[in-house]
mmCIF file of the N, C-alpha and C atoms, coordinates in Angstrom:
data_MODEL
# 
_entry.id   MODEL 
# 
loop_
_atom_site.group_PDB 
_atom_site.id 
_atom_site.type_symbol 
_atom_site.label_atom_id 
_atom_site.label_alt_id 
_atom_site.label_comp_id 
_atom_site.label_asym_id 
_atom_site.label_entity_id 
_atom_site.label_seq_id 
_atom_site.pdbx_PDB_ins_code 
_atom_site.Cartn_x 
_atom_site.Cartn_y 
_atom_site.Cartn_z 
_atom_site.occupancy 
_atom_site.B_iso_or_equiv 
_atom_site.pdbx_formal_charge 
_atom_site.auth_seq_id 
_atom_site.auth_comp_id 
_atom_site.auth_asym_id 
_atom_site.auth_atom_id 
_atom_site.pdbx_PDB_model_num 
ATOM 1   N N  . MET A 1 1  ? 13.763 -177.312 -108.325 1.00 0.00 ? 1  MET A N  1 
ATOM 2   C CA . MET A 1 1  ? 14.277 -176.493 -107.166 1.00 0.00 ? 1  MET A CA 1 
ATOM 3   C C  . MET A 1 1  ? 15.487 -177.364 -106.404 1.00 0.00 ? 1  MET A C  1 
ATOM 4   N N  . ILE A 1 2  ? 15.185 -178.695 -106.460 1.00 0.00 ? 2  ILE A N  1 
ATOM 5   C CA . ILE A 1 2  ? 16.228 -179.450 -105.707 1.00 0.00 ? 2  ILE A CA 1 
ATOM 6   C C  . ILE A 1 2  ? 17.598 -179.332 -106.369 1.00 0.00 ? 2  ILE A C  1 
ATOM 7   N N  . PHE A 1 3  ? 17.486 -179.263 -107.737 1.00 0.00 ? 3  PHE A N  1 
ATOM 8   C CA . PHE A 1 3  ? 18.745 -179.186 -108.574 1.00 0.00 ? 3  PHE A CA 1 
ATOM 9   C C  . PHE A 1 3  ? 19.592 -177.945 -108.106 1.00 0.00 ? 3  PHE A C  1 
ATOM 10  N N  . PHE A 1 4  ? 18.959 -176.789 -108.051 1.00 0.00 ? 4  PHE A N  1 
ATOM 11  C CA . PHE A 1 4  ? 19.677 -175.643 -107.793 1.00 0.00 ? 4  PHE A CA 1 
ATOM 12  C C  . PHE A 1 4  ? 20.122 -175.506 -106.419 1.00 0.00 ? 4  PHE A C  1 
ATOM 13  N N  . ALA A 1 5  ? 19.309 -176.031 -105.515 1.00 0.00 ? 5  ALA A N  1 
ATOM 14  C CA . ALA A 1 5  ? 19.717 -176.070 -104.049 1.00 0.00 ? 5  ALA A CA 1 
ATOM 15  C C  . ALA A 1 5  ? 20.856 -177.055 -103.962 1.00 0.00 ? 5  ALA A C  1 
ATOM 16  N N  . ALA A 1 6  ? 20.919 -178.134 -104.683 1.00 0.00 ? 6  ALA A N  1 
ATOM 17  C CA . ALA A 1 6  ? 21.958 -179.147 -104.506 1.00 0.00 ? 6  ALA A CA 1 
ATOM 18  C C  . ALA A 1 6  ? 23.391 -178.445 -105.049 1.00 0.00 ? 6  ALA A C  1 
ATOM 19  N N  . ILE A 1 7  ? 23.239 -177.682 -106.051 1.00 0.00 ? 7  ILE A N  1 
ATOM 20  C CA . ILE A 1 7  ? 24.443 -177.000 -106.642 1.00 0.00 ? 7  ILE A CA 1 
ATOM 21  C C  . ILE A 1 7  ? 25.076 -176.115 -105.527 1.00 0.00 ? 7  ILE A C  1 
ATOM 22  N N  . ALA A 1 8  ? 24.207 -175.342 -104.931 1.00 0.00 ? 8  ALA A N  1 
ATOM 23  C CA . ALA A 1 8  ? 24.603 -174.412 -103.977 1.00 0.00 ? 8  ALA A CA 1 
ATOM 24  C C  . ALA A 1 8  ? 25.332 -175.115 -102.725 1.00 0.00 ? 8  ALA A C  1 
ATOM 25  N N  . ILE A 1 9  ? 24.593 -176.103 -102.313 1.00 0.00 ? 9  ILE A N  1 
ATOM 26  C CA . ILE A 1 9  ? 25.023 -176.858 -101.132 1.00 0.00 ? 9  ILE A CA 1 
ATOM 27  C C  . ILE A 1 9  ? 26.330 -177.608 -101.437 1.00 0.00 ? 9  ILE A C  1 
ATOM 28  N N  . GLY A 1 10 ? 26.493 -178.018 -102.566 1.00 0.00 ? 10 GLY A N  1 
ATOM 29  C CA . GLY A 1 10 ? 27.781 -178.806 -103.073 1.00 0.00 ? 10 GLY A CA 1 
ATOM 30  C C  . GLY A 1 10 ? 28.834 -177.835 -103.062 1.00 0.00 ? 10 GLY A C  1 
ATOM 31  N N  . ALA A 1 11 ? 28.681 -176.634 -103.659 1.00 0.00 ? 11 ALA A N  1 
ATOM 32  C CA . ALA A 1 11 ? 29.799 -175.712 -103.768 1.00 0.00 ? 11 ALA A CA 1 
ATOM 33  C C  . ALA A 1 11 ? 30.149 -175.161 -102.307 1.00 0.00 ? 11 ALA A C  1 
ATOM 34  N N  . ILE A 1 12 ? 29.275 -174.952 -101.604 1.00 0.00 ? 12 ILE A N  1 
ATOM 35  C CA . ILE A 1 12 ? 29.553 -174.463 -100.115 1.00 0.00 ? 12 ILE A CA 1 
ATOM 36  C C  . ILE A 1 12 ? 30.305 -175.612 -99.355  1.00 0.00 ? 12 ILE A C  1 
ATOM 37  N N  . LEU A 1 13 ? 29.952 -176.794 -99.496  1.00 0.00 ? 13 LEU A N  1 
ATOM 38  C CA . LEU A 1 13 ? 30.562 -177.918 -98.826  1.00 0.00 ? 13 LEU A CA 1 
ATOM 39  C C  . LEU A 1 13 ? 31.976 -178.061 -99.411  1.00 0.00 ? 13 LEU A C  1 
ATOM 40  N N  . GLY A 1 14 ? 32.077 -178.019 -100.748 1.00 0.00 ? 14 GLY A N  1 
ATOM 41  C CA . GLY A 1 14 ? 33.463 -178.145 -101.331 1.00 0.00 ? 14 GLY A CA 1 
ATOM 42  C C  . GLY A 1 14 ? 34.418 -177.033 -100.821 1.00 0.00 ? 14 GLY A C  1 
ATOM 43  N N  . TRP A 1 15 ? 33.927 -175.922 -100.798 1.00 0.00 ? 15 TRP A N  1 
ATOM 44  C CA . TRP A 1 15 ? 34.826 -174.742 -100.381 1.00 0.00 ? 15 TRP A CA 1 
ATOM 45  C C  . TRP A 1 15 ? 35.163 -174.897 -98.897  1.00 0.00 ? 15 TRP A C  1 
ATOM 46  N N  . TYR A 1 16 ? 34.268 -175.412 -98.132  1.00 0.00 ? 16 TYR A N  1 
ATOM 47  C CA . TYR A 1 16 ? 34.484 -175.610 -96.719  1.00 0.00 ? 16 TYR A CA 1 
ATOM 48  C C  . TYR A 1 16 ? 35.524 -176.784 -96.427  1.00 0.00 ? 16 TYR A C  1 
ATOM 49  N N  . ARG A 1 17 ? 35.339 -177.797 -97.259  1.00 0.00 ? 17 ARG A N  1 
ATOM 50  C CA . ARG A 1 17 ? 36.295 -178.967 -97.100  1.00 0.00 ? 17 ARG A CA 1 
ATOM 51  C C  . ARG A 1 17 ? 37.754 -178.587 -97.583  1.00 0.00 ? 17 ARG A C  1 
ATOM 52  N N  . ALA A 1 18 ? 37.838 -177.865 -98.623  1.00 0.00 ? 18 ALA A N  1 
ATOM 53  C CA . ALA A 1 18 ? 39.220 -177.440 -98.971  1.00 0.00 ? 18 ALA A CA 1 
ATOM 54  C C  . ALA A 1 18 ? 39.774 -176.575 -98.006  1.00 0.00 ? 18 ALA A C  1 
ATOM 55  N N  . GLY A 1 19 ? 39.043 -175.654 -97.365  1.00 0.00 ? 19 GLY A N  1 
ATOM 56  C CA . GLY A 1 19 ? 39.538 -174.748 -96.392  1.00 0.00 ? 19 GLY A CA 1 
ATOM 57  C C  . GLY A 1 19 ? 40.049 -175.551 -95.248  1.00 0.00 ? 19 GLY A C  1 
ATOM 58  N N  . ARG A 1 20 ? 39.254 -176.624 -94.730  1.00 0.00 ? 20 ARG A N  1 
ATOM 59  C CA . ARG A 1 20 ? 39.806 -177.372 -93.692  1.00 0.00 ? 20 ARG A CA 1 
ATOM 60  C C  . ARG A 1 20 ? 41.014 -178.094 -93.911  1.00 0.00 ? 20 ARG A C  1 
ATOM 61  N N  . ARG A 1 21 ? 41.292 -178.442 -95.084  1.00 0.00 ? 21 ARG A N  1 
ATOM 62  C CA . ARG A 1 21 ? 42.514 -179.152 -95.550  1.00 0.00 ? 21 ARG A CA 1 
ATOM 63  C C  . ARG A 1 21 ? 43.688 -178.246 -95.752  1.00 0.00 ? 21 ARG A C  1 
ATOM 64  N N  . GLY A 1 22 ? 43.497 -176.857 -95.648  1.00 0.00 ? 22 GLY A N  1 
ATOM 65  C CA . GLY A 1 22 ? 44.571 -175.902 -95.787  1.00 0.00 ? 22 GLY A CA 1 
ATOM 66  C C  . GLY A 1 22 ? 44.760 -175.466 -97.146  1.00 0.00 ? 22 GLY A C  1 
ATOM 67  N N  . GLY A 1 23 ? 43.794 -175.640 -98.057  1.00 0.00 ? 23 GLY A N  1 
ATOM 68  C CA . GLY A 1 23 ? 43.923 -175.148 -99.433  1.00 0.00 ? 23 GLY A CA 1 
ATOM 69  C C  . GLY A 1 23 ? 43.911 -173.672 -99.739  1.00 0.00 ? 23 GLY A C  1 
ATOM 70  N N  . ASN A 1 24 ? 44.510 -173.306 -100.819 1.00 0.00 ? 24 ASN A N  1 
ATOM 71  C CA . ASN A 1 24 ? 44.448 -171.873 -101.203 1.00 0.00 ? 24 ASN A CA 1 
ATOM 72  C C  . ASN A 1 24 ? 43.112 -171.646 -101.950 1.00 0.00 ? 24 ASN A C  1 
ATOM 73  N N  . ARG A 1 25 ? 43.043 -170.388 -102.470 1.00 0.00 ? 25 ARG A N  1 
ATOM 74  C CA . ARG A 1 25 ? 41.802 -170.084 -103.251 1.00 0.00 ? 25 ARG A CA 1 
ATOM 75  C C  . ARG A 1 25 ? 41.544 -170.993 -104.412 1.00 0.00 ? 25 ARG A C  1 
ATOM 76  N N  . LEU A 1 26 ? 42.566 -171.388 -105.210 1.00 0.00 ? 26 LEU A N  1 
ATOM 77  C CA . LEU A 1 26 ? 42.356 -172.159 -106.336 1.00 0.00 ? 26 LEU A CA 1 
ATOM 78  C C  . LEU A 1 26 ? 41.853 -173.542 -105.857 1.00 0.00 ? 26 LEU A C  1 
ATOM 79  N N  . ASP A 1 27 ? 42.403 -174.048 -104.784 1.00 0.00 ? 27 ASP A N  1 
ATOM 80  C CA . ASP A 1 27 ? 42.082 -175.392 -104.303 1.00 0.00 ? 27 ASP A CA 1 
ATOM 81  C C  . ASP A 1 27 ? 40.589 -175.320 -103.961 1.00 0.00 ? 27 ASP A C  1 
ATOM 82  N N  . LYS A 1 28 ? 40.187 -174.240 -103.158 1.00 0.00 ? 28 LYS A N  1 
ATOM 83  C CA . LYS A 1 28 ? 38.865 -174.114 -102.836 1.00 0.00 ? 28 LYS A CA 1 
ATOM 84  C C  . LYS A 1 28 ? 37.947 -173.975 -103.962 1.00 0.00 ? 28 LYS A C  1 
ATOM 85  N N  . LEU A 1 29 ? 38.255 -173.277 -105.091 1.00 0.00 ? 29 LEU A N  1 
ATOM 86  C CA . LEU A 1 29 ? 37.505 -173.225 -106.219 1.00 0.00 ? 29 LEU A CA 1 
ATOM 87  C C  . LEU A 1 29 ? 37.274 -174.545 -106.923 1.00 0.00 ? 29 LEU A C  1 
ATOM 88  N N  . GLN A 1 30 ? 38.374 -175.233 -106.974 1.00 0.00 ? 30 GLN A N  1 
ATOM 89  C CA . GLN A 1 30 ? 38.320 -176.694 -107.689 1.00 0.00 ? 30 GLN A CA 1 
ATOM 90  C C  . GLN A 1 30 ? 37.429 -177.535 -106.841 1.00 0.00 ? 30 GLN A C  1 
ATOM 91  N N  . TYR A 1 31 ? 37.675 -177.599 -105.484 1.00 0.00 ? 31 TYR A N  1 
ATOM 92  C CA . TYR A 1 31 ? 36.833 -178.448 -104.672 1.00 0.00 ? 31 TYR A CA 1 
ATOM 93  C C  . TYR A 1 31 ? 35.337 -177.963 -104.777 1.00 0.00 ? 31 TYR A C  1 
ATOM 94  N N  . ALA A 1 32 ? 35.067 -176.662 -104.881 1.00 0.00 ? 32 ALA A N  1 
ATOM 95  C CA . ALA A 1 32 ? 33.731 -176.218 -104.857 1.00 0.00 ? 32 ALA A CA 1 
ATOM 96  C C  . ALA A 1 32 ? 33.042 -176.655 -106.227 1.00 0.00 ? 32 ALA A C  1 
ATOM 97  N N  . ALA A 1 33 ? 33.854 -176.566 -107.302 1.00 0.00 ? 33 ALA A N  1 
ATOM 98  C CA . ALA A 1 33 ? 33.233 -176.996 -108.650 1.00 0.00 ? 33 ALA A CA 1 
ATOM 99  C C  . ALA A 1 33 ? 33.033 -178.545 -108.715 1.00 0.00 ? 33 ALA A C  1 
ATOM 100 N N  . ALA A 1 34 ? 33.885 -179.234 -108.231 1.00 0.00 ? 34 ALA A N  1 
ATOM 101 C CA . ALA A 1 34 ? 33.739 -180.706 -108.232 1.00 0.00 ? 34 ALA A CA 1 
ATOM 102 C C  . ALA A 1 34 ? 32.582 -181.111 -107.414 1.00 0.00 ? 34 ALA A C  1 
ATOM 103 N N  . HIS A 1 35 ? 32.354 -180.670 -106.214 1.00 0.00 ? 35 HIS A N  1 
ATOM 104 C CA . HIS A 1 35 ? 31.282 -180.818 -105.380 1.00 0.00 ? 35 HIS A CA 1 
ATOM 105 C C  . HIS A 1 35 ? 29.986 -180.347 -105.945 1.00 0.00 ? 35 HIS A C  1 
ATOM 106 N N  . ALA A 1 36 ? 29.998 -179.208 -106.596 1.00 0.00 ? 36 ALA A N  1 
ATOM 107 C CA . ALA A 1 36 ? 28.728 -178.692 -107.141 1.00 0.00 ? 36 ALA A CA 1 
ATOM 108 C C  . ALA A 1 36 ? 28.422 -179.580 -108.213 1.00 0.00 ? 36 ALA A C  1 
ATOM 109 N N  . ILE A 1 37 ? 29.336 -180.175 -109.144 1.00 0.00 ? 37 ILE A N  1 
ATOM 110 C CA . ILE A 1 37 ? 28.982 -181.065 -110.246 1.00 0.00 ? 37 ILE A CA 1 
ATOM 111 C C  . ILE A 1 37 ? 28.379 -182.385 -109.686 1.00 0.00 ? 37 ILE A C  1 
ATOM 112 N N  . LEU A 1 38 ? 28.942 -182.782 -108.695 1.00 0.00 ? 38 LEU A N  1 
ATOM 113 C CA . LEU A 1 38 ? 28.424 -184.099 -108.158 1.00 0.00 ? 38 LEU A CA 1 
ATOM 114 C C  . LEU A 1 38 ? 27.087 -183.874 -107.396 1.00 0.00 ? 38 LEU A C  1 
ATOM 115 N N  . PHE A 1 39 ? 26.993 -182.931 -106.721 1.00 0.00 ? 39 PHE A N  1 
ATOM 116 C CA . PHE A 1 39 ? 25.680 -182.621 -106.073 1.00 0.00 ? 39 PHE A CA 1 
ATOM 117 C C  . PHE A 1 39 ? 24.500 -182.284 -107.105 1.00 0.00 ? 39 PHE A C  1 
ATOM 118 N N  . ALA A 1 40 ? 24.962 -181.718 -108.292 1.00 0.00 ? 40 ALA A N  1 
ATOM 119 C CA . ALA A 1 40 ? 23.979 -181.356 -109.385 1.00 0.00 ? 40 ALA A CA 1 
ATOM 120 C C  . ALA A 1 40 ? 23.532 -182.659 -109.996 1.00 0.00 ? 40 ALA A C  1 
ATOM 121 N N  . ILE A 1 41 ? 24.402 -183.579 -110.140 1.00 0.00 ? 41 ILE A N  1 
ATOM 122 C CA . ILE A 1 41 ? 23.954 -184.874 -110.682 1.00 0.00 ? 41 ILE A CA 1 
ATOM 123 C C  . ILE A 1 41 ? 22.929 -185.608 -109.816 1.00 0.00 ? 41 ILE A C  1 
ATOM 124 N N  . LEU A 1 42 ? 23.369 -185.547 -108.534 1.00 0.00 ? 42 LEU A N  1 
ATOM 125 C CA . LEU A 1 42 ? 22.372 -186.209 -107.478 1.00 0.00 ? 42 LEU A CA 1 
ATOM 126 C C  . LEU A 1 42 ? 21.150 -185.427 -107.376 1.00 0.00 ? 42 LEU A C  1 
ATOM 127 N N  . GLY A 1 43 ? 21.258 -184.193 -107.361 1.00 0.00 ? 43 GLY A N  1 
ATOM 128 C CA . GLY A 1 43 ? 20.002 -183.361 -107.428 1.00 0.00 ? 43 GLY A CA 1 
ATOM 129 C C  . GLY A 1 43 ? 19.102 -183.541 -108.563 1.00 0.00 ? 43 GLY A C  1 
ATOM 130 N N  . LEU A 1 44 ? 19.719 -183.776 -109.730 1.00 0.00 ? 44 LEU A N  1 
ATOM 131 C CA . LEU A 1 44 ? 18.942 -183.972 -110.976 1.00 0.00 ? 44 LEU A CA 1 
ATOM 132 C C  . LEU A 1 44 ? 18.200 -185.321 -110.869 1.00 0.00 ? 44 LEU A C  1 
ATOM 133 N N  . PHE A 1 45 ? 18.869 -186.359 -110.396 1.00 0.00 ? 45 PHE A N  1 
ATOM 134 C CA . PHE A 1 45 ? 18.146 -187.543 -110.136 1.00 0.00 ? 45 PHE A CA 1 
ATOM 135 C C  . PHE A 1 45 ? 17.066 -187.455 -109.108 1.00 0.00 ? 45 PHE A C  1 
ATOM 136 N N  . ALA A 1 46 ? 17.256 -186.737 -108.045 1.00 0.00 ? 46 ALA A N  1 
ATOM 137 C CA . ALA A 1 46 ? 16.293 -186.544 -107.052 1.00 0.00 ? 46 ALA A CA 1 
ATOM 138 C C  . ALA A 1 46 ? 15.053 -185.830 -107.601 1.00 0.00 ? 46 ALA A C  1 
ATOM 139 N N  . THR A 1 47 ? 15.314 -184.798 -108.422 1.00 0.00 ? 47 THR A N  1 
ATOM 140 C CA . THR A 1 47 ? 14.240 -184.068 -109.097 1.00 0.00 ? 47 THR A CA 1 
ATOM 141 C C  . THR A 1 47 ? 13.401 -184.878 -110.056 1.00 0.00 ? 47 THR A C  1 
ATOM 142 N N  . ILE A 1 48 ? 14.147 -185.694 -110.859 1.00 0.00 ? 48 ILE A N  1 
ATOM 143 C CA . ILE A 1 48 ? 13.400 -186.688 -111.768 1.00 0.00 ? 48 ILE A CA 1 
ATOM 144 C C  . ILE A 1 48 ? 12.544 -187.571 -111.025 1.00 0.00 ? 48 ILE A C  1 
ATOM 145 N N  . ALA A 1 49 ? 13.090 -188.142 -109.897 1.00 0.00 ? 49 ALA A N  1 
ATOM 146 C CA . ALA A 1 49 ? 12.298 -189.116 -109.070 1.00 0.00 ? 49 ALA A CA 1 
ATOM 147 C C  . ALA A 1 49 ? 11.125 -188.495 -108.455 1.00 0.00 ? 49 ALA A C  1 
ATOM 148 N N  . TYR A 1 50 ? 11.298 -187.235 -107.953 1.00 0.00 ? 50 TYR A N  1 
ATOM 149 C CA . TYR A 1 50 ? 10.264 -186.474 -107.375 1.00 0.00 ? 50 TYR A CA 1 
ATOM 150 C C  . TYR A 1 50 ? 9.091  -186.292 -108.349 1.00 0.00 ? 50 TYR A C  1 
ATOM 151 N N  . TYR A 1 51 ? 9.425  -185.881 -109.507 1.00 0.00 ? 51 TYR A N  1 
ATOM 152 C CA . TYR A 1 51 ? 8.399  -185.583 -110.526 1.00 0.00 ? 51 TYR A CA 1 
ATOM 153 C C  . TYR A 1 51 ? 7.733  -186.871 -110.976 1.00 0.00 ? 51 TYR A C  1 
ATOM 154 N N  . ALA A 1 52 ? 8.544  -187.897 -111.022 1.00 0.00 ? 52 ALA A N  1 
ATOM 155 C CA . ALA A 1 52 ? 8.119  -189.201 -111.612 1.00 0.00 ? 52 ALA A CA 1 
ATOM 156 C C  . ALA A 1 52 ? 7.153  -189.865 -110.608 1.00 0.00 ? 52 ALA A C  1 
ATOM 157 N N  . LEU A 1 53 ? 7.224  -189.492 -109.317 1.00 0.00 ? 53 LEU A N  1 
ATOM 158 C CA . LEU A 1 53 ? 6.361  -190.145 -108.361 1.00 0.00 ? 53 LEU A CA 1 
ATOM 159 C C  . LEU A 1 53 ? 5.213  -189.229 -107.866 1.00 0.00 ? 53 LEU A C  1 
ATOM 160 N N  . THR A 1 54 ? 5.089  -188.113 -108.458 1.00 0.00 ? 54 THR A N  1 
ATOM 161 C CA . THR A 1 54 ? 3.975  -187.277 -108.020 1.00 0.00 ? 54 THR A CA 1 
ATOM 162 C C  . THR A 1 54 ? 2.968  -187.166 -109.164 1.00 0.00 ? 54 THR A C  1 
# 
């Protein structure tokens, strides 16, 4: 569950950051994808750590 939530949060954050910098729709998509990938990796490690400790 952490993994999927991290992807969604990363995509929303990336879209928001690109919008604040004045990016067009393709810039926003690129930022959203990059942030989603980064947050997915972090969420994957968090999920593994959670299940390893419980």
